[in-house]
LOVOKOL-555061 format. One record per residue (C-alpha): residue in three letters; y, z, x; residue number from 1. Coordinates in Angstrom, 3 decimals, always signed. Each point is the difference from the previous one (the first is absolute). Layout:
% LOVOKOL-555061
{sero->ALA, yy->Y, zz->Z, xx->X, filo->NUM}
...
END
This chain:
% LOVOKOL-555061
{sero->MET, yy->+81.978, zz->+127.254, xx->+123.842, filo->1}
{sero->SER, yy->-0.498, zz->-3.713, xx->+0.541, filo->2}
{sero->VAL, yy->+2.616, zz->-2.479, xx->-1.019, filo->3}
{sero->HIS, yy->-1.592, zz->-2.969, xx->+1.123, filo->4}
{sero->VAL, yy->-0.770, zz->-1.190, xx->-3.548, filo->5}
{sero->VAL, yy->+0.432, zz->-3.607, xx->-0.982, filo->6}
{sero->ALA, yy->+0.793, zz->-0.590, xx->-3.593, filo->7}
{sero->CYS, yy->-2.123, zz->-3.214, xx->-0.556, filo->8}
{sero->ALA, yy->-3.015, zz->-1.576, xx->+1.580, filo->9}
{sero->PHE, yy->+0.702, zz->-3.560, xx->+1.289, filo->10}
{sero->ALA, yy->-2.331, zz->-3.095, xx->-0.342, filo->11}
{sero->ILE, yy->+0.782, zz->-1.464, xx->+3.274, filo->12}
{sero->ALA, yy->-2.348, zz->-0.801, xx->+2.652, filo->13}
{sero->LEU, yy->+0.714, zz->+0.971, xx->+3.632, filo->14}
{sero->LEU, yy->+0.244, zz->-2.374, xx->+2.515, filo->15}
{sero->ALA, yy->-1.539, zz->+0.286, xx->+3.666, filo->16}
{sero->ALA, yy->+3.502, zz->-1.032, xx->+1.494, filo->17}
{sero->CYS, yy->+2.478, zz->+2.293, xx->-0.856, filo->18}
{sero->SER, yy->+3.726, zz->-0.828, xx->-0.092, filo->19}
{sero->LYS, yy->+2.845, zz->+1.514, xx->+1.892, filo->20}
{sero->THR, yy->+3.493, zz->+0.815, xx->-0.649, filo->21}
{sero->SER, yy->+2.981, zz->-1.732, xx->+0.702, filo->22}
{sero->SER, yy->+3.440, zz->+1.424, xx->+0.931, filo->23}
{sero->SER, yy->+1.843, zz->-3.260, xx->-0.880, filo->24}
{sero->ALA, yy->-0.438, zz->-2.499, xx->-2.782, filo->25}
{sero->THR, yy->-2.337, zz->-2.944, xx->+0.547, filo->26}
{sero->THR, yy->+0.284, zz->-3.590, xx->-1.335, filo->27}
{sero->SER, yy->-2.058, zz->+0.621, xx->-3.060, filo->28}
{sero->THR, yy->+1.621, zz->-0.227, xx->-3.000, filo->29}
{sero->ASP, yy->-2.549, zz->+0.845, xx->-2.639, filo->30}
{sero->ALA, yy->+1.595, zz->+1.304, xx->-3.384, filo->31}
{sero->GLY, yy->-3.358, zz->+1.938, xx->-1.188, filo->32}
{sero->ALA, yy->-3.534, zz->-0.250, xx->-0.536, filo->33}
{sero->MET, yy->-0.186, zz->-3.402, xx->-1.590, filo->34}
{sero->GLY, yy->-1.905, zz->-2.844, xx->+1.508, filo->35}
{sero->GLY, yy->-1.866, zz->+2.641, xx->+2.084, filo->36}
{sero->ALA, yy->+2.780, zz->-0.052, xx->+2.350, filo->37}
{sero->ARG, yy->-0.049, zz->+2.773, xx->+2.705, filo->38}
{sero->LEU, yy->+1.795, zz->+3.104, xx->-1.147, filo->39}
{sero->ARG, yy->+3.355, zz->+1.209, xx->+1.954, filo->40}
{sero->ILE, yy->+1.465, zz->+3.338, xx->-1.044, filo->41}
{sero->ALA, yy->+3.142, zz->+1.250, xx->+1.423, filo->42}
{sero->VAL, yy->+0.185, zz->+3.531, xx->+0.382, filo->43}
{sero->VAL, yy->+3.462, zz->+1.535, xx->+0.356, filo->44}
{sero->PRO, yy->+0.390, zz->+3.837, xx->+0.728, filo->45}
{sero->LYS, yy->+3.231, zz->+1.937, xx->+0.146, filo->46}
{sero->GLY, yy->-0.173, zz->+0.164, xx->+3.579, filo->47}
{sero->THR, yy->-2.080, zz->-0.605, xx->+2.756, filo->48}
{sero->THR, yy->+0.816, zz->+3.167, xx->+2.567, filo->49}
{sero->HIS, yy->-1.496, zz->+2.831, xx->-1.477, filo->50}
{sero->GLU, yy->-3.977, zz->+0.892, xx->+0.590, filo->51}
{sero->PHE, yy->-0.344, zz->-0.054, xx->-4.211, filo->52}
{sero->TRP, yy->+0.570, zz->-3.884, xx->+0.197, filo->53}
{sero->LYS, yy->-2.340, zz->-0.759, xx->+2.666, filo->54}
{sero->SER, yy->-2.558, zz->+1.926, xx->-2.160, filo->55}
{sero->VAL, yy->+0.758, zz->-2.226, xx->-2.857, filo->56}
{sero->HIS, yy->-0.136, zz->-3.039, xx->+2.166, filo->57}
{sero->ALA, yy->-3.360, zz->+1.024, xx->+1.370, filo->58}
{sero->GLY, yy->-1.212, zz->+0.562, xx->-3.380, filo->59}
{sero->ALA, yy->+1.263, zz->-3.352, xx->-1.126, filo->60}
{sero->VAL, yy->-1.751, zz->-1.872, xx->+2.915, filo->61}
{sero->LYS, yy->-3.239, zz->+1.777, xx->-0.902, filo->62}
{sero->ALA, yy->+0.360, zz->-1.303, xx->-3.396, filo->63}
{sero->SER, yy->+1.079, zz->-3.714, xx->+0.919, filo->64}
{sero->ARG, yy->-3.305, zz->-0.299, xx->+2.417, filo->65}
{sero->GLU, yy->-2.329, zz->+1.166, xx->-2.679, filo->66}
{sero->LEU, yy->+1.361, zz->-2.316, xx->-2.485, filo->67}
{sero->ASP, yy->+0.584, zz->-2.788, xx->+2.573, filo->68}
{sero->VAL, yy->+3.614, zz->-0.715, xx->-0.924, filo->69}
{sero->ASP, yy->+2.802, zz->-0.237, xx->+2.160, filo->70}
{sero->ILE, yy->+3.035, zz->+2.496, xx->+0.339, filo->71}
{sero->VAL, yy->+3.440, zz->-0.009, xx->+1.329, filo->72}
{sero->TRP, yy->+1.620, zz->+3.260, xx->+0.649, filo->73}
{sero->LYS, yy->+3.946, zz->+0.099, xx->+0.130, filo->74}
{sero->GLY, yy->+2.620, zz->+2.306, xx->-0.680, filo->75}
{sero->PRO, yy->+3.086, zz->+1.379, xx->+1.153, filo->76}
{sero->LEU, yy->+0.347, zz->+2.372, xx->+2.986, filo->77}
{sero->ARG, yy->+1.661, zz->+2.801, xx->-1.481, filo->78}
{sero->GLU, yy->-0.661, zz->+1.343, xx->-3.362, filo->79}
{sero->ASP, yy->+4.106, zz->-0.346, xx->-1.037, filo->80}
{sero->ASP, yy->-0.035, zz->-3.945, xx->+0.582, filo->81}
{sero->LEU, yy->+0.159, zz->-0.716, xx->-3.594, filo->82}
{sero->LYS, yy->+1.192, zz->-3.656, xx->+0.456, filo->83}
{sero->GLY, yy->-2.561, zz->-0.438, xx->+2.432, filo->84}
{sero->GLN, yy->-3.021, zz->+0.848, xx->-2.394, filo->85}
{sero->VAL, yy->+1.566, zz->-2.304, xx->-2.808, filo->86}
{sero->ASP, yy->+0.474, zz->-2.991, xx->+2.586, filo->87}
{sero->VAL, yy->-3.874, zz->+0.379, xx->+1.063, filo->88}
{sero->VAL, yy->-1.055, zz->+0.194, xx->-3.640, filo->89}
{sero->SER, yy->+2.315, zz->-3.125, xx->-0.926, filo->90}
{sero->SER, yy->-1.419, zz->-1.809, xx->+3.199, filo->91}
{sero->PHE, yy->-3.550, zz->+0.728, xx->-1.118, filo->92}
{sero->VAL, yy->+0.682, zz->-1.342, xx->-3.361, filo->93}
{sero->ALA, yy->+1.427, zz->-3.154, xx->+1.459, filo->94}
{sero->GLN, yy->-2.815, zz->-0.622, xx->+2.026, filo->95}
{sero->GLY, yy->-2.133, zz->+0.315, xx->-2.821, filo->96}
{sero->VAL, yy->-2.621, zz->+2.809, xx->+0.930, filo->97}
{sero->SER, yy->-2.939, zz->+0.636, xx->-2.260, filo->98}
{sero->GLY, yy->+1.278, zz->+3.500, xx->-0.593, filo->99}
{sero->ILE, yy->+2.479, zz->+2.605, xx->+1.208, filo->100}
{sero->VAL, yy->-1.228, zz->+3.752, xx->+0.569, filo->101}
{sero->LEU, yy->+3.539, zz->+1.787, xx->+0.215, filo->102}
{sero->ALA, yy->+1.286, zz->+3.587, xx->+0.655, filo->103}
{sero->PRO, yy->+3.546, zz->-0.362, xx->-1.311, filo->104}
{sero->LEU, yy->+2.732, zz->+2.183, xx->+1.672, filo->105}
{sero->ASP, yy->+1.774, zz->+0.235, xx->-3.248, filo->106}
{sero->ASP, yy->-1.298, zz->+0.423, xx->-3.431, filo->107}
{sero->THR, yy->+2.506, zz->-2.614, xx->-1.441, filo->108}
{sero->ALA, yy->+1.276, zz->-2.175, xx->+2.701, filo->109}
{sero->LEU, yy->-3.326, zz->-1.711, xx->+0.229, filo->110}
{sero->LYS, yy->-0.118, zz->-0.882, xx->-3.567, filo->111}
{sero->ALA, yy->+1.563, zz->-3.286, xx->+0.661, filo->112}
{sero->PRO, yy->-2.114, zz->-1.182, xx->+3.041, filo->113}
{sero->VAL, yy->-3.217, zz->+0.836, xx->-2.254, filo->114}
{sero->ARG, yy->+1.193, zz->-1.355, xx->-3.084, filo->115}
{sero->ALA, yy->+0.786, zz->-3.330, xx->+1.960, filo->116}
{sero->ALA, yy->-3.676, zz->+0.298, xx->+1.388, filo->117}
{sero->ALA, yy->-1.493, zz->+0.419, xx->-3.630, filo->118}
{sero->ALA, yy->+2.076, zz->-3.161, xx->-0.768, filo->119}
{sero->ALA, yy->-1.523, zz->-1.744, xx->+2.780, filo->120}
{sero->LYS, yy->-3.603, zz->+1.132, xx->-1.086, filo->121}
{sero->ILE, yy->-0.387, zz->+1.897, xx->+2.748, filo->122}
{sero->PRO, yy->-1.594, zz->+3.470, xx->-0.832, filo->123}
{sero->VAL, yy->+1.511, zz->+3.369, xx->+1.457, filo->124}
{sero->VAL, yy->-1.864, zz->+3.255, xx->+0.263, filo->125}
{sero->VAL, yy->+2.346, zz->+2.647, xx->+0.824, filo->126}
{sero->PHE, yy->-1.008, zz->+3.043, xx->+2.251, filo->127}
{sero->ASP, yy->+0.953, zz->+3.431, xx->+1.213, filo->128}
{sero->SER, yy->+3.014, zz->-0.028, xx->-2.097, filo->129}
{sero->ASP, yy->+0.827, zz->-1.093, xx->-3.313, filo->130}
{sero->LEU, yy->+2.243, zz->-2.599, xx->-1.414, filo->131}
{sero->ALA, yy->+1.843, zz->-0.393, xx->-3.386, filo->132}
{sero->GLY, yy->-1.082, zz->-2.656, xx->-1.906, filo->133}
{sero->ASP, yy->-3.274, zz->-1.632, xx->-1.231, filo->134}
{sero->ASP, yy->-0.252, zz->-2.992, xx->+2.184, filo->135}
{sero->HIS, yy->-2.672, zz->+1.188, xx->+2.257, filo->136}
{sero->VAL, yy->-3.516, zz->+0.048, xx->-0.606, filo->137}
{sero->SER, yy->-0.855, zz->+3.446, xx->+1.409, filo->138}
{sero->PHE, yy->+1.236, zz->+3.029, xx->+1.481, filo->139}
{sero->VAL, yy->-2.252, zz->+1.580, xx->+2.850, filo->140}
{sero->ALA, yy->+1.360, zz->+3.297, xx->+1.247, filo->141}
{sero->THR, yy->-0.341, zz->+3.502, xx->+0.257, filo->142}
{sero->ASP, yy->+0.880, zz->+2.051, xx->-3.010, filo->143}
{sero->ASN, yy->+3.103, zz->+1.221, xx->+1.409, filo->144}
{sero->GLU, yy->+1.327, zz->+2.645, xx->-2.359, filo->145}
{sero->ALA, yy->-3.344, zz->+1.327, xx->+0.132, filo->146}
{sero->ALA, yy->-0.189, zz->+0.213, xx->+3.494, filo->147}
{sero->GLY, yy->+3.459, zz->+1.690, xx->+0.123, filo->148}
{sero->ARG, yy->-1.210, zz->+2.581, xx->-2.330, filo->149}
{sero->LEU, yy->-3.168, zz->+0.939, xx->+2.647, filo->150}
{sero->ALA, yy->+3.025, zz->+0.476, xx->+2.438, filo->151}
{sero->GLY, yy->+1.781, zz->+2.302, xx->-2.133, filo->152}
{sero->GLU, yy->-3.198, zz->+2.074, xx->-1.062, filo->153}
{sero->HIS, yy->-0.828, zz->+0.241, xx->+3.327, filo->154}
{sero->LEU, yy->+3.583, zz->+1.003, xx->+1.509, filo->155}
{sero->GLY, yy->+0.253, zz->+2.393, xx->-2.984, filo->156}
{sero->LYS, yy->-3.298, zz->+1.870, xx->+1.196, filo->157}
{sero->ALA, yy->+0.934, zz->-0.102, xx->+3.566, filo->158}
{sero->ILE, yy->+3.590, zz->+1.639, xx->-0.683, filo->159}
{sero->GLY, yy->-1.697, zz->+2.726, xx->-2.117, filo->160}
{sero->GLU, yy->+1.751, zz->-1.683, xx->-2.932, filo->161}
{sero->SER, yy->+3.357, zz->+1.483, xx->+0.922, filo->162}
{sero->GLY, yy->+3.069, zz->-1.154, xx->+1.794, filo->163}
{sero->ASN, yy->+2.169, zz->-2.958, xx->+0.465, filo->164}
{sero->VAL, yy->-1.146, zz->-3.344, xx->+0.675, filo->165}
{sero->VAL, yy->+1.578, zz->-3.217, xx->+0.896, filo->166}
{sero->VAL, yy->-0.929, zz->-3.842, xx->-0.448, filo->167}
{sero->LEU, yy->+1.183, zz->-2.633, xx->+2.675, filo->168}
{sero->ARG, yy->-0.492, zz->-3.046, xx->-2.160, filo->169}
{sero->TYR, yy->-0.638, zz->-3.575, xx->+1.290, filo->170}
{sero->GLN, yy->+2.494, zz->-2.514, xx->-1.016, filo->171}
{sero->GLU, yy->+1.178, zz->-1.413, xx->-3.524, filo->172}
{sero->GLY, yy->-1.701, zz->-2.690, xx->-1.830, filo->173}
{sero->SER, yy->-3.327, zz->+0.981, xx->+1.772, filo->174}
{sero->ALA, yy->-2.461, zz->+0.479, xx->-3.268, filo->175}
{sero->SER, yy->-2.833, zz->+1.495, xx->+2.008, filo->176}
{sero->THR, yy->+2.110, zz->+2.791, xx->+1.572, filo->177}
{sero->GLN, yy->+2.023, zz->+0.420, xx->-2.992, filo->178}
{sero->HIS, yy->-3.189, zz->+0.818, xx->-1.949, filo->179}
{sero->ARG, yy->-1.201, zz->+2.352, xx->+2.877, filo->180}
{sero->GLU, yy->+3.262, zz->+2.058, xx->-0.200, filo->181}
{sero->LYS, yy->-0.313, zz->+0.113, xx->-3.861, filo->182}
{sero->GLY, yy->-3.452, zz->+1.255, xx->+0.350, filo->183}
{sero->PHE, yy->+0.868, zz->+2.782, xx->+2.635, filo->184}
{sero->LEU, yy->+2.786, zz->+0.993, xx->-1.744, filo->185}
{sero->ASP, yy->-1.790, zz->+0.482, xx->-3.486, filo->186}
{sero->ALA, yy->-2.688, zz->+1.925, xx->+1.697, filo->187}
{sero->VAL, yy->+2.635, zz->+2.565, xx->+1.940, filo->188}
{sero->ARG, yy->+2.230, zz->+0.328, xx->-3.006, filo->189}
{sero->ALA, yy->-3.259, zz->+1.365, xx->-1.984, filo->190}
{sero->ILE, yy->-0.238, zz->+2.774, xx->+1.829, filo->191}
{sero->PRO, yy->+2.836, zz->+2.646, xx->-0.661, filo->192}
{sero->GLY, yy->+0.206, zz->+1.617, xx->+3.336, filo->193}
{sero->ILE, yy->+1.270, zz->-3.158, xx->+1.777, filo->194}
{sero->THR, yy->+3.350, zz->-1.627, xx->+0.033, filo->195}
{sero->VAL, yy->+0.705, zz->-3.361, xx->+0.863, filo->196}
{sero->SER, yy->+2.971, zz->+0.464, xx->+2.651, filo->197}
{sero->SER, yy->+0.560, zz->-3.796, xx->+0.772, filo->198}
{sero->GLU, yy->-1.311, zz->-3.217, xx->-1.276, filo->199}
{sero->ASN, yy->+2.656, zz->-2.610, xx->+0.310, filo->200}
{sero->GLN, yy->-0.096, zz->-0.823, xx->+3.660, filo->201}
{sero->TYR, yy->-1.274, zz->-3.206, xx->+1.248, filo->202}
{sero->GLY, yy->-1.780, zz->-0.574, xx->+3.666, filo->203}
{sero->GLY, yy->+0.200, zz->-3.814, xx->-0.015, filo->204}
{sero->ALA, yy->-2.529, zz->-2.393, xx->+0.851, filo->205}
{sero->THR, yy->-0.245, zz->+0.872, xx->+3.896, filo->206}
{sero->THR, yy->-1.386, zz->+3.237, xx->+1.685, filo->207}
{sero->GLU, yy->+3.460, zz->+0.093, xx->+1.959, filo->208}
{sero->SER, yy->+2.028, zz->+0.258, xx->-3.306, filo->209}
{sero->ALA, yy->-2.615, zz->+2.233, xx->-1.643, filo->210}
{sero->PHE, yy->+0.381, zz->+2.577, xx->+2.861, filo->211}
{sero->HIS, yy->+3.585, zz->-0.154, xx->+0.083, filo->212}
{sero->LYS, yy->+0.444, zz->+0.982, xx->-3.781, filo->213}
{sero->SER, yy->-2.680, zz->+2.170, xx->+0.243, filo->214}
{sero->GLU, yy->+1.781, zz->+2.195, xx->+2.867, filo->215}
{sero->SER, yy->+3.043, zz->-0.249, xx->-1.995, filo->216}
{sero->LEU, yy->-2.036, zz->+1.144, xx->-2.989, filo->217}
{sero->LEU, yy->-1.698, zz->+3.080, xx->+1.601, filo->218}
{sero->LEU, yy->+3.348, zz->+1.085, xx->+1.541, filo->219}
{sero->ALA, yy->+1.625, zz->-0.165, xx->-3.336, filo->220}
{sero->GLN, yy->-2.689, zz->+1.672, xx->-1.842, filo->221}
{sero->ARG, yy->-0.070, zz->+2.920, xx->+2.802, filo->222}
{sero->ALA, yy->-3.595, zz->-0.553, xx->+0.938, filo->223}
{sero->ALA, yy->+0.471, zz->+2.000, xx->+3.276, filo->224}
{sero->GLU, yy->+1.039, zz->+3.073, xx->-2.025, filo->225}
{sero->GLY, yy->-3.217, zz->-0.215, xx->-2.102, filo->226}
{sero->ALA, yy->+1.721, zz->-1.442, xx->-3.081, filo->227}
{sero->ILE, yy->-2.687, zz->-2.802, xx->-0.539, filo->228}
{sero->ALA, yy->-3.578, zz->+0.757, xx->-0.553, filo->229}
{sero->GLY, yy->-1.346, zz->-3.365, xx->-0.227, filo->230}
{sero->VAL, yy->+1.071, zz->-3.675, xx->+0.338, filo->231}
{sero->PHE, yy->-1.576, zz->-3.420, xx->-1.578, filo->232}
{sero->THR, yy->+0.414, zz->-3.358, xx->+1.391, filo->233}
{sero->PRO, yy->-1.628, zz->-3.401, xx->-2.062, filo->234}
{sero->ASN, yy->-1.074, zz->-2.425, xx->+2.728, filo->235}
{sero->GLU, yy->-0.730, zz->-0.363, xx->+3.811, filo->236}
{sero->SER, yy->+3.548, zz->-0.639, xx->+1.487, filo->237}
{sero->THR, yy->+1.489, zz->+2.922, xx->-1.883, filo->238}
{sero->THR, yy->-2.890, zz->+2.261, xx->+0.703, filo->239}
{sero->PHE, yy->+0.582, zz->-0.873, xx->+3.762, filo->240}
{sero->GLY, yy->+3.686, zz->+0.460, xx->+0.095, filo->241}
{sero->MET, yy->-0.301, zz->+3.332, xx->-1.769, filo->242}
{sero->LEU, yy->-2.857, zz->+0.980, xx->+2.447, filo->243}
{sero->GLN, yy->+2.451, zz->-0.554, xx->+2.898, filo->244}
{sero->ALA, yy->+2.996, zz->+1.778, xx->-1.498, filo->245}
{sero->LEU, yy->-2.343, zz->+3.309, xx->-0.824, filo->246}
{sero->ARG, yy->-0.995, zz->-0.179, xx->+3.446, filo->247}
{sero->LYS, yy->+3.318, zz->-0.220, xx->+1.424, filo->248}
{sero->THR, yy->+1.642, zz->+2.645, xx->-2.318, filo->249}
{sero->ASN, yy->-2.838, zz->+2.268, xx->+0.976, filo->250}
{sero->VAL, yy->-1.442, zz->+0.622, xx->-3.640, filo->251}
{sero->ALA, yy->-3.136, zz->-2.034, xx->+0.269, filo->252}
{sero->ARG, yy->-2.582, zz->+2.231, xx->-1.427, filo->253}
{sero->LYS, yy->+2.492, zz->+2.220, xx->-1.317, filo->254}
{sero->VAL, yy->+0.814, zz->-2.510, xx->-2.655, filo->255}
{sero->LYS, yy->-3.228, zz->-1.155, xx->-1.603, filo->256}
{sero->PHE, yy->+0.181, zz->-3.785, xx->-0.071, filo->257}
{sero->VAL, yy->-2.272, zz->-2.459, xx->-2.308, filo->258}
{sero->GLY, yy->+0.413, zz->-3.712, xx->+1.169, filo->259}
{sero->PHE, yy->-1.468, zz->-3.127, xx->-1.081, filo->260}
{sero->ASP, yy->-1.857, zz->-2.622, xx->+1.482, filo->261}
{sero->ALA, yy->-1.853, zz->+0.250, xx->+3.354, filo->262}
{sero->SER, yy->+0.676, zz->-1.002, xx->+3.819, filo->263}
{sero->GLU, yy->-1.563, zz->+0.918, xx->+3.267, filo->264}
{sero->LYS, yy->+3.367, zz->+2.110, xx->+0.356, filo->265}
{sero->LEU, yy->-0.157, zz->+1.385, xx->-3.320, filo->266}
{sero->LEU, yy->-3.657, zz->+0.991, xx->+0.418, filo->267}
{sero->ALA, yy->+0.424, zz->+1.452, xx->+2.870, filo->268}
{sero->ALA, yy->+3.027, zz->+2.216, xx->-1.272, filo->269}
{sero->LEU, yy->-2.414, zz->+1.168, xx->-2.962, filo->270}
{sero->ARG, yy->-2.859, zz->+1.038, xx->+2.719, filo->271}
{sero->GLU, yy->+2.717, zz->+1.923, xx->+1.874, filo->272}
{sero->GLY, yy->+1.324, zz->+1.642, xx->-3.381, filo->273}
{sero->ASP, yy->+3.825, zz->-1.188, xx->-0.138, filo->274}
{sero->ILE, yy->-1.267, zz->-1.987, xx->-3.039, filo->275}
{sero->GLU, yy->-1.407, zz->+2.100, xx->-2.659, filo->276}
{sero->ALA, yy->-1.787, zz->-3.123, xx->-1.801, filo->277}
{sero->LEU, yy->+0.339, zz->-3.731, xx->-0.440, filo->278}
{sero->VAL, yy->-0.781, zz->-1.967, xx->-3.017, filo->279}
{sero->VAL, yy->-1.561, zz->-2.961, xx->+1.078, filo->280}
{sero->GLN, yy->-0.669, zz->-3.182, xx->-1.718, filo->281}
{sero->ASP, yy->-2.608, zz->-2.501, xx->+0.972, filo->282}
{sero->PRO, yy->+1.922, zz->-3.164, xx->+1.110, filo->283}
{sero->PHE, yy->-2.807, zz->-1.790, xx->+1.301, filo->284}
{sero->ASN, yy->-1.941, zz->+0.116, xx->-3.389, filo->285}
{sero->MET, yy->+3.736, zz->-0.972, xx->-1.481, filo->286}
{sero->GLY, yy->-0.049, zz->-3.238, xx->+2.169, filo->287}
{sero->TYR, yy->-3.696, zz->-0.629, xx->-0.590, filo->288}
{sero->VAL, yy->+0.503, zz->+0.299, xx->-3.755, filo->289}
{sero->ALA, yy->+2.785, zz->-2.030, xx->-0.707, filo->290}
{sero->ILE, yy->-1.477, zz->-3.096, xx->+1.901, filo->291}
{sero->ARG, yy->-3.019, zz->+0.391, xx->-2.047, filo->292}
{sero->THR, yy->+1.871, zz->+0.457, xx->-3.124, filo->293}
{sero->MET, yy->+2.065, zz->-3.330, xx->+0.676, filo->294}
{sero->VAL, yy->-3.232, zz->-1.921, xx->+1.096, filo->295}
{sero->ALA, yy->-1.627, zz->+0.992, xx->-3.340, filo->296}
{sero->HIS, yy->+3.051, zz->-0.931, xx->-2.126, filo->297}
{sero->LEU, yy->+0.048, zz->-3.374, xx->+1.736, filo->298}
{sero->HIS, yy->-3.458, zz->-0.658, xx->-0.854, filo->299}
{sero->GLY, yy->+0.505, zz->+0.937, xx->-3.520, filo->300}
{sero->GLU, yy->-1.305, zz->+3.429, xx->-0.376, filo->301}
{sero->LYS, yy->+1.769, zz->+2.715, xx->-2.067, filo->302}
{sero->VAL, yy->+1.667, zz->+2.877, xx->+2.230, filo->303}
{sero->GLU, yy->+1.501, zz->+3.070, xx->-0.754, filo->304}
{sero->ARG, yy->+3.354, zz->+0.289, xx->-0.670, filo->305}
{sero->ARG, yy->+0.416, zz->+3.303, xx->+1.893, filo->306}
{sero->ILE, yy->-2.453, zz->+1.227, xx->+2.864, filo->307}
{sero->ASP, yy->+0.030, zz->+3.047, xx->+1.556, filo->308}
{sero->THR, yy->-0.854, zz->+0.156, xx->+3.469, filo->309}
{sero->GLY, yy->+0.030, zz->+3.755, xx->+0.505, filo->310}
{sero->SER, yy->+1.628, zz->+3.122, xx->+1.777, filo->311}
{sero->ARG, yy->-0.812, zz->+3.215, xx->+1.225, filo->312}
{sero->VAL, yy->+1.450, zz->+3.168, xx->+1.837, filo->313}
{sero->VAL, yy->-1.319, zz->+0.532, xx->+3.712, filo->314}
{sero->THR, yy->+0.417, zz->+3.011, xx->+1.770, filo->315}
{sero->ARG, yy->-0.989, zz->+0.841, xx->+3.688, filo->316}
{sero->GLN, yy->-3.181, zz->+1.415, xx->-1.272, filo->317}
{sero->ASP, yy->-0.756, zz->-3.617, xx->-1.424, filo->318}
{sero->LEU, yy->+0.695, zz->-1.954, xx->+3.207, filo->319}
{sero->ASP, yy->-3.462, zz->-0.073, xx->+1.102, filo->320}
{sero->ASP, yy->-1.355, zz->-1.008, xx->-3.471, filo->321}
{sero->PRO, yy->-1.931, zz->-3.711, xx->+0.521, filo->322}
{sero->ALA, yy->+1.456, zz->-1.176, xx->-3.565, filo->323}
{sero->VAL, yy->+3.737, zz->+1.171, xx->+1.540, filo->324}
{sero->LYS, yy->-0.248, zz->-1.763, xx->+3.099, filo->325}
{sero->GLU, yy->-1.099, zz->-2.901, xx->-1.841, filo->326}
{sero->ILE, yy->+3.158, zz->+0.095, xx->-1.793, filo->327}
{sero->VAL, yy->+2.584, zz->+0.818, xx->+2.521, filo->328}
{sero->ARG, yy->-1.666, zz->-1.591, xx->+3.143, filo->329}
{sero->PRO, yy->-1.474, zz->-3.603, xx->-1.246, filo->330}
{sero->ASP, yy->-1.328, zz->-1.953, xx->+2.576, filo->331}
{sero->LEU, yy->+3.301, zz->-2.251, xx->+0.770, filo->332}
{sero->ALA, yy->-1.398, zz->-1.671, xx->+3.044, filo->333}
{sero->ARG, yy->-2.952, zz->-1.486, xx->-1.725, filo->334}
{sero->TRP, yy->+2.161, zz->-1.869, xx->-2.532, filo->335}
{sero->LEU, yy->+3.192, zz->-0.479, xx->+1.766, filo->336}
{sero->GLY, yy->-1.367, zz->-0.532, xx->+3.718, filo->337}
{sero->GLU, yy->+2.687, zz->+3.283, xx->+1.021, filo->338}
END
């Protein structure tokens, strides 16, 4: 299925000279679209290391070039640096950027910086993970609960609708992964033959912490003795950490494993059979739509309050599908120069 659907048409002429991204703030201090000032939009991801965020960045660059606006990409290195993200948002508010596109690390801790942006007449589009309150103009993301249900339904079928399953959660306060976890648990609990034997362990923000937690979880649940039929993880770092642990404990393929998000290593494991399936989002499209939504708002157009950028289950059999390739392997070099 194609998820590259943009919610609105935009009456903006393309210019021959395309703008380029900046990795740091420039001296421009325009406060919006008034007076014909050039738009400068800050994009603040949860982190900057995972492949997911690189794809978001590439999509944002594509939109910025099409619309001839400037974007500034800046976020914390690690996805557990909440103070760092708050400081980045506050800095962009102080600079007076035209708008902020934000993937909040915590659904409540970023409320105050976003409220401060609104008070300064700097609109905020939230993407990837929801934010409490109504100070942002739009939310652009996967329907995470629906995506979690897809994972639960697929894993249920893969294990024959019988046996014990475990969930390794991501981290508290992350709305996107909490919704995926809920969707997954709702789906598997609706299957009478399945028992959720663990759902209260958190992998944390790095693959290293996720690996150590996964290994402990597999040992505690007696995975090597065949006591676990299936495992679910809700994001890239927990999925890779769990993959490493399944391999180290020699239960890869014996335990059916459904993960979330894609990277080259995860796709290779899917092709090899160590991963049963991946639920993938479209991060490139998410970045693209988020920027176009912000620009539309700044030009006085009405934008949707919530925009779903899509998700799907990918199995080994799907990997050569051109539509899947477009989602899981976007051309980052074209947009980021990598």
